[in-house]
C-alpha positions as CSV (number, residue, x, y, z in Angstrom):
1,M,-11.2,37.8,49.8
2,P,-10.2,34.1,50.5
3,G,-8.3,33.3,53.7
4,L,-7.4,30.4,55.8
5,N,-10.2,28.0,56.5
6,R,-10.7,26.4,60.0
7,R,-8.8,23.3,59.0
8,Q,-5.7,25.4,57.8
9,F,-6.0,27.4,60.9
10,A,-5.9,24.6,63.1
11,K,-2.6,23.3,61.3
12,L,-1.3,26.9,61.8
13,I,-1.7,26.7,65.6
14,G,-0.4,23.3,65.9
15,G,-3.4,21.4,66.8
16,T,-5.6,18.5,65.2
17,G,-9.2,19.8,65.3
18,I,-10.4,22.1,67.9
19,A,-8.2,20.7,70.9
20,T,-4.5,20.7,71.0
21,A,-2.6,18.4,73.2
22,T,-0.5,18.9,76.4
23,A,2.0,17.1,78.5
24,S,1.7,15.0,81.6
25,M,2.3,16.9,84.9
26,N,5.6,16.4,86.5
27,S,6.3,19.4,89.1
28,A,5.2,19.6,92.6
29,G,3.5,22.9,91.8
30,V,1.4,21.2,89.2
31,L,0.9,17.8,91.1
32,A,-1.4,19.9,93.4
33,Q,-3.5,20.5,90.2
34,A,-4.5,16.8,89.8
35,A,-6.2,16.4,93.2
36,A,-9.7,14.9,92.8
37,P,-12.5,17.6,92.3
38,N,-14.1,18.6,95.4
39,V,-17.7,17.6,94.3
40,A,-20.2,14.9,95.2
41,T,-20.1,11.4,93.5
42,G,-21.8,11.9,90.1
43,A,-21.8,15.7,90.0
44,K,-20.0,17.4,87.1
45,A,-16.7,18.8,87.8
46,R,-16.9,22.6,87.8
47,I,-14.7,24.9,85.6
48,V,-14.8,28.6,86.0
49,V,-13.2,30.7,83.4
50,I,-12.5,34.5,84.2
51,G,-12.1,36.5,81.0
52,G,-13.7,36.0,77.6
53,G,-11.2,36.9,75.1
54,P,-9.3,34.6,72.8
55,G,-8.0,32.5,75.5
56,G,-10.9,32.1,77.9
57,G,-13.5,31.9,75.1
58,T,-11.6,29.4,73.4
59,L,-11.2,27.3,76.3
60,C,-14.9,27.4,77.2
61,H,-15.8,26.5,73.5
62,I,-13.3,23.5,73.6
63,L,-14.8,22.0,76.8
64,R,-18.3,22.4,76.0
65,R,-17.8,20.6,72.7
66,S,-15.5,17.8,73.5
67,S,-16.5,17.2,77.2
68,P,-20.1,18.1,77.8
69,E,-19.8,16.1,81.2
70,L,-17.8,19.3,82.6
71,D,-19.9,22.2,84.0
72,V,-18.4,25.3,82.4
73,T,-18.9,28.8,83.6
74,L,-17.4,32.2,81.9
75,I,-17.3,35.5,84.1
76,E,-16.9,38.4,81.8
77,I,-17.8,41.8,82.6
78,Q,-18.5,42.7,79.2
79,K,-21.5,41.7,77.2
80,Q,-19.6,42.5,73.9
81,Y,-16.0,42.0,73.4
82,T,-14.2,44.3,70.8
83,T,-10.8,42.6,69.9
84,C,-7.9,44.6,70.4
85,F,-6.2,42.5,67.8
86,F,-7.0,44.0,64.4
87,S,-8.0,47.1,65.8
88,N,-4.9,48.9,64.2
89,L,-6.7,48.1,60.8
90,Y,-9.7,50.1,62.2
91,L,-7.3,53.1,62.7
92,G,-6.0,52.7,59.2
93,G,-9.3,52.6,57.6
94,F,-9.5,48.9,56.8
95,R,-11.8,47.4,59.3
96,T,-15.0,48.7,61.1
97,L,-15.4,48.6,65.0
98,Q,-18.6,46.5,64.3
99,S,-16.5,43.9,62.4
100,L,-14.3,43.5,65.3
101,T,-17.1,43.3,68.1
102,H,-18.6,40.1,69.2
103,D,-20.9,38.7,71.9
104,Y,-21.3,35.6,73.8
105,T,-24.6,34.3,72.2
106,G,-22.5,31.5,70.5
107,L,-21.0,30.3,73.7
108,A,-24.2,30.3,75.7
109,S,-25.9,28.3,72.8
110,I,-23.6,25.3,73.4
111,G,-24.1,25.4,77.1
112,V,-21.6,27.7,78.6
113,R,-23.0,29.4,81.6
114,I,-22.3,33.2,81.0
115,I,-22.1,35.8,84.0
116,H,-21.6,39.3,83.0
117,D,-20.2,40.6,86.4
118,R,-16.7,41.6,87.6
119,A,-14.8,39.0,89.7
120,V,-13.5,40.9,92.9
121,K,-12.0,38.2,94.9
122,V,-10.8,34.5,94.7
123,D,-11.0,32.2,97.7
124,T,-8.5,29.7,96.6
125,T,-8.9,27.6,100.0
126,G,-12.6,27.5,99.5
127,R,-12.5,27.4,95.7
128,K,-15.0,30.3,95.0
129,V,-14.9,33.5,93.0
130,E,-16.6,36.3,94.5
131,L,-18.3,38.8,92.3
132,Q,-19.1,42.5,92.5
133,G,-22.7,42.0,92.3
134,G,-22.6,40.1,95.7
135,S,-22.8,36.4,94.7
136,S,-20.0,33.9,94.4
137,V,-19.3,31.0,92.1
138,P,-17.8,27.8,93.2
139,Y,-15.2,26.0,91.1
140,D,-13.2,22.7,91.1
141,R,-10.6,24.3,88.6
142,L,-10.2,27.9,87.9
143,V,-8.7,29.3,84.7
144,L,-7.6,33.0,84.7
145,S,-7.5,34.9,81.3
146,P,-7.8,38.4,82.4
147,G,-5.5,40.1,79.8
148,I,-3.5,43.1,80.9
149,D,-3.8,46.0,83.3
150,F,-1.7,49.3,83.1
151,K,0.9,50.6,85.5
152,Y,-0.4,54.2,85.1
153,N,1.9,55.8,87.6
154,A,4.9,54.7,85.7
155,I,4.6,57.9,83.6
156,P,4.7,61.0,85.5
157,G,1.5,63.1,84.8
158,Y,-0.4,60.0,83.2
159,S,-3.2,58.5,85.0
160,E,-6.2,56.4,84.5
161,A,-8.1,59.7,83.9
162,A,-5.7,60.8,81.4
163,E,-6.4,58.0,78.9
164,T,-9.6,60.0,78.0
165,T,-7.2,62.7,76.7
166,M,-4.2,60.5,75.7
167,P,-5.7,57.2,74.9
168,H,-3.6,54.1,74.9
169,A,-6.0,52.1,72.7
170,Y,-4.6,49.0,74.1
171,R,-8.0,47.7,75.0
172,G,-10.3,47.5,72.2
173,G,-13.6,49.3,71.9
174,A,-14.1,52.7,73.5
175,Q,-10.3,53.3,73.5
176,S,-9.7,52.4,69.7
177,K,-12.7,54.7,69.0
178,L,-11.4,57.5,70.9
179,L,-8.1,57.4,69.2
180,G,-9.7,57.1,65.9
181,D,-12.0,60.1,66.4
182,Q,-9.0,62.1,67.6
183,L,-7.1,61.3,64.3
184,A,-10.1,62.3,62.4
185,A,-10.8,65.5,64.3
186,M,-7.2,66.5,64.0
187,P,-6.3,69.4,61.4
188,D,-4.0,68.6,58.4
189,G,-0.5,69.6,59.5
190,G,-0.8,68.2,62.9
191,T,1.4,66.0,65.0
192,V,0.5,62.8,66.2
193,V,2.8,61.2,69.0
194,L,3.0,57.4,69.4
195,A,4.8,56.3,72.7
196,P,5.2,52.5,73.0
197,P,5.8,50.8,76.4
198,P,8.9,49.0,77.6
199,N,8.9,45.3,77.5
200,P,7.1,43.1,78.2
201,F,3.7,44.1,76.8
202,R,0.9,42.7,74.8
203,C,1.7,42.3,71.0
204,P,5.4,43.2,70.7
205,P,4.8,44.4,66.9
206,G,1.5,46.0,67.7
207,P,2.7,49.6,68.3
208,Y,4.6,49.6,65.0
209,E,1.7,48.0,62.9
210,R,-0.4,50.7,64.4
211,A,2.3,53.4,63.3
212,C,2.0,52.1,59.8
213,M,-1.8,52.2,59.9
214,I,-1.8,55.6,61.3
215,A,0.9,56.8,58.8
216,H,-1.5,55.3,56.0
217,Y,-4.4,57.2,57.2
218,L,-2.4,60.5,57.4
219,K,-0.8,59.8,54.0
220,T,-4.3,59.3,52.6
221,N,-6.4,62.0,54.4
222,K,-4.1,64.5,56.1
223,P,-0.7,64.4,54.2
224,K,0.7,67.5,55.7
225,S,0.8,65.8,59.4
226,K,3.4,63.7,60.8
227,L,3.7,60.8,63.2
228,V,6.5,61.1,65.9
229,I,7.4,57.6,67.6
230,L,9.2,57.8,70.9
231,D,10.5,54.5,71.9
232,P,12.2,53.5,75.1
233,K,13.5,50.4,73.7
234,K,16.7,49.9,71.8
235,A,15.3,47.2,69.5
236,I,11.8,46.2,68.5
237,S,10.1,43.2,66.9
238,K,10.2,43.0,63.1
239,Q,12.5,46.1,63.3
240,G,14.2,45.9,59.7
241,L,10.6,45.4,58.2
242,F,9.0,48.2,60.0
243,Q,11.9,50.7,59.4
244,Q,11.8,49.8,55.7
245,A,8.0,50.6,55.8
246,F,8.6,54.0,57.5
247,A,11.5,54.7,54.9
248,E,9.9,53.7,51.7
249,D,6.1,53.9,52.2
250,Y,5.7,56.7,54.8
251,K,8.8,58.8,54.3
252,G,8.3,62.4,55.3
253,I,5.5,61.1,57.5
254,V,7.1,58.9,60.2
255,E,9.8,60.1,62.5
256,F,11.0,57.2,64.4
257,H,13.2,57.6,67.6
258,L,14.5,54.4,68.8
259,S,16.6,54.9,72.0
260,N,20.3,54.2,72.1
261,E,23.4,54.6,74.2
262,I,23.2,58.5,73.9
263,D,19.4,59.1,73.6
264,N,16.8,57.8,75.9
265,F,13.2,58.4,74.4
266,A,11.4,56.9,77.5
267,L,8.8,59.3,78.7
268,K,9.9,61.8,81.4
269,R,6.6,63.4,81.8
270,V,3.2,64.0,80.0
271,D,0.7,66.8,80.4
272,P,-2.7,65.7,79.3
273,A,-4.1,69.3,79.6
274,T,-1.7,70.6,77.1
275,R,-0.6,67.4,75.3
276,E,3.0,68.3,75.8
277,I,5.3,65.4,76.0
278,E,9.0,65.3,77.3
279,T,11.5,62.3,77.0
280,M,14.4,61.5,79.3
281,S,16.7,62.9,76.7
282,G,15.0,66.4,77.1
283,L,13.0,66.2,73.7
284,K,9.8,68.1,73.9
285,I,6.8,67.8,71.6
286,K,3.3,69.1,71.9
287,A,1.3,66.8,70.2
288,S,-2.2,67.3,68.2
289,V,-2.9,63.5,69.2
290,A,-0.9,61.4,71.8
291,N,-1.2,57.8,71.8
292,I,0.5,57.0,75.2
293,I,0.9,53.4,75.9
294,P,1.8,52.7,79.5
295,P,3.8,49.8,81.0
296,Q,1.6,46.7,81.8
297,R,1.1,44.1,84.2
298,A,-1.3,41.1,84.5
299,G,-4.9,41.8,85.1
300,A,-5.8,42.6,88.6
301,I,-7.8,39.5,89.5
302,A,-4.6,37.5,88.9
303,E,-3.0,39.3,91.8
304,L,-6.0,39.1,93.7
305,A,-5.9,35.3,93.4
306,G,-2.3,35.2,94.5
307,C,-1.0,34.1,91.1
308,V,1.4,37.2,90.4
309,E,5.0,37.4,91.0
310,G,6.5,40.6,90.0
311,D,4.0,41.8,87.2
312,W,3.2,38.5,85.8
313,C,2.0,35.0,86.5
314,P,4.5,32.1,86.7
315,I,3.2,29.0,85.2
316,N,4.1,25.3,84.6
317,A,5.2,25.1,80.9
318,E,3.6,21.8,80.2
319,N,0.0,23.0,81.1
320,F,0.0,26.7,82.1
321,A,-1.1,25.8,85.7
322,S,-0.2,28.5,88.2
323,T,3.0,27.6,90.0
324,K,1.7,29.7,93.0
325,V,-1.7,28.5,93.5
326,P,-3.3,25.0,93.3
327,N,-6.2,24.2,91.1
328,V,-5.8,27.6,89.2
329,Y,-4.5,28.0,85.5
330,V,-3.3,31.3,83.8
331,V,-3.5,31.6,80.0
332,G,-2.9,34.6,77.6
333,D,-1.2,37.9,78.3
334,A,-1.4,37.6,82.2
335,S,1.0,34.6,82.0
336,S,4.7,34.6,82.1
337,A,5.2,32.2,79.2
338,G,9.0,31.9,78.4
339,D,9.6,32.7,74.8
340,M,6.1,33.2,73.9
341,P,4.9,36.6,73.2
342,K,1.7,38.1,74.7
343,S,-0.7,37.7,71.8
344,A,-4.2,36.6,70.8
345,F,-2.5,33.7,68.9
346,S,-0.6,32.6,72.0
347,A,-3.7,32.7,74.3
348,N,-5.7,30.6,71.9
349,S,-2.8,28.1,71.7
350,Q,-2.4,28.0,75.5
351,S,-5.9,27.5,76.0
352,K,-5.9,24.3,74.3
353,S,-3.0,22.9,76.3
354,V,-5.2,23.9,79.5
355,A,-8.4,22.1,77.9
356,N,-6.4,18.9,77.6
357,D,-5.2,18.9,80.9
358,L,-8.6,19.6,82.5
359,E,-10.1,16.9,80.2
360,S,-7.4,14.6,81.3
361,S,-7.8,15.2,85.0
362,L,-11.7,15.4,85.2
363,A,-13.0,13.7,82.3
364,G,-10.7,10.6,81.6
365,K,-9.4,11.9,78.2
366,P,-6.0,11.1,77.1
367,K,-3.2,13.4,77.9
368,Y,-0.6,14.5,74.9
369,P,2.6,16.4,75.0
370,A,2.4,20.0,75.0
371,R,2.9,21.9,71.9
372,Y,2.1,25.6,71.1
373,R,2.4,28.1,68.3
374,N,2.2,31.7,67.5
375,T,2.1,34.0,64.5
376,C,1.8,37.8,64.7
377,W,0.9,39.3,61.4
378,S,1.3,43.3,60.8
379,M,-0.4,45.2,58.2
380,L,2.2,47.8,56.6
381,G,-0.3,49.0,54.0
382,P,-3.1,47.8,51.7
383,A,-2.6,44.0,51.1
384,N,0.8,44.3,52.5
385,S,1.4,42.2,55.6
386,V,4.4,40.7,57.3
387,K,4.5,38.0,60.1
388,I,6.7,36.6,62.7
389,G,6.1,33.4,64.8
390,S,7.4,30.1,66.0
391,S,6.6,26.7,67.4
392,Y,7.3,26.2,71.1
393,L,7.8,23.2,73.3
394,A,7.9,22.8,77.1
395,K,11.4,22.2,77.8
396,D,13.5,22.3,81.0
397,G,10.4,23.8,82.7
398,K,10.2,26.8,80.2
399,V,8.3,27.6,77.0
400,T,10.8,27.4,74.5
401,A,10.8,28.4,70.7
402,T,11.7,25.7,68.4
403,A,11.0,27.0,64.8
404,P,11.4,30.7,64.6
405,F,10.3,32.5,61.5
406,V,9.9,36.1,60.1
407,S,9.0,37.7,56.9
408,K,12.0,39.1,54.8
409,P,12.4,42.6,53.7
410,E,13.0,41.5,50.1
411,D,9.6,39.6,49.9
412,D,7.7,40.5,46.7
413,A,4.1,42.0,46.7
414,K,2.5,38.6,46.1
415,T,4.1,37.3,49.2
416,R,3.2,40.3,51.2
417,E,-0.6,40.0,50.0
418,K,-0.6,36.1,50.9
419,S,0.6,37.1,54.2
420,Y,-2.4,39.6,54.5
421,K,-4.9,36.8,53.2
422,E,-3.5,34.5,55.9
423,S,-4.1,37.1,58.6
424,T,-7.9,37.6,57.6
425,G,-8.3,33.8,57.6
426,W,-6.7,33.5,61.1
427,Y,-8.9,36.2,62.2
428,A,-12.1,34.5,61.3
429,G,-10.8,31.2,62.6
430,I,-10.1,32.6,65.9
431,V,-13.4,34.3,66.4
432,A,-15.0,31.1,65.5
433,E,-13.2,29.3,68.3
434,A,-13.4,32.0,71.1
435,F,-17.0,33.1,70.5
436,N,-18.5,30.1,68.6
437,K,-19.3,32.7,65.6
438,K,-18.8,32.7,61.9
439,V,-17.4,36.0,60.6
440,D,-16.6,36.9,56.9
441,Q,-12.9,36.9,55.9
442,I,-12.4,40.6,54.8
């Protein structure tokens, strides 16, 4: 099925070619980033990236392609990366996990040094990253793209161990497979409970696309079953579009509880042994399958590096440099990025701003004004997708939306199918950029 080609994808994300522009530095926190690299004359400046997802992988790809004079190292614990984005389509039966799983041979082939180990400490004074295996990696600039971690203890009864019984499936791979296996094993007539997290969290439309995909699976394979959504929020992304799908496409299957002034559907407690769930309003449900998504925070290495304030990492809007630690950048879900949501598209776009800033300060390349873009597609059913997004600028120290857009409930089937094809083209494009790998647009 045709989708976006790479040039069209580049236009979507607001860039020209593989590298997008960024603005000049103008704050005290970022001026520290511009110090000359601490390397001997003639030595390559050392860029170390922690996290090989859509942010970190794209950054490594850009730097090696356009500035081979820079030394680029990627630290990533996983040898294969299964994308969390598009994993809902796996639950709906539209994608395989294999189609969402990628390795780092493409990045290694262009000269990115790949280290499969866990970063356990950042010495920001000595500029080195210490690894679980016992070695350390020096850097002149460090880029953190660690994604999210979970606040397990925010839900009484839930824990890291509980995710093996009540999977969150908000990391791709084993968690996605576990939730899919539980759905497949559930008898027809069972109850699936989906509990989204409070704001902010990775991919704001994600739990509701997941609801549609699970509902599609139930409708197709286990029509006597139902899906109950217990949401702590009073409003959600693309609310009208999702509620339309629940009412029209999945009537009698989806039971959507959105919190209001009277009823609070935040989780009061869960029991992993019995799969019993209780909300703050006193609603009790025993689930056959419980998809519990805990509140989130920046990946642990960001906190160890001293970049976290609250749960997330404040950044300079013009180049995503940390405002707390010199010579460190933070891209993707871990960053506190103003109006930009936490998404793969955002991480990809942000990494291009960082790339331009690094190339400008370390390789003598031109510097351009920062511009960012995001689009989040959500699949509601077969060849039926909707989208939301915006362009963004660095304005008054913040990343600010400038041209928001969203699909309309009255869009016809051809428009929805076009949106679906856009999403498959985007997936192929982002994989090509993050992993230097060509994938089929399916």
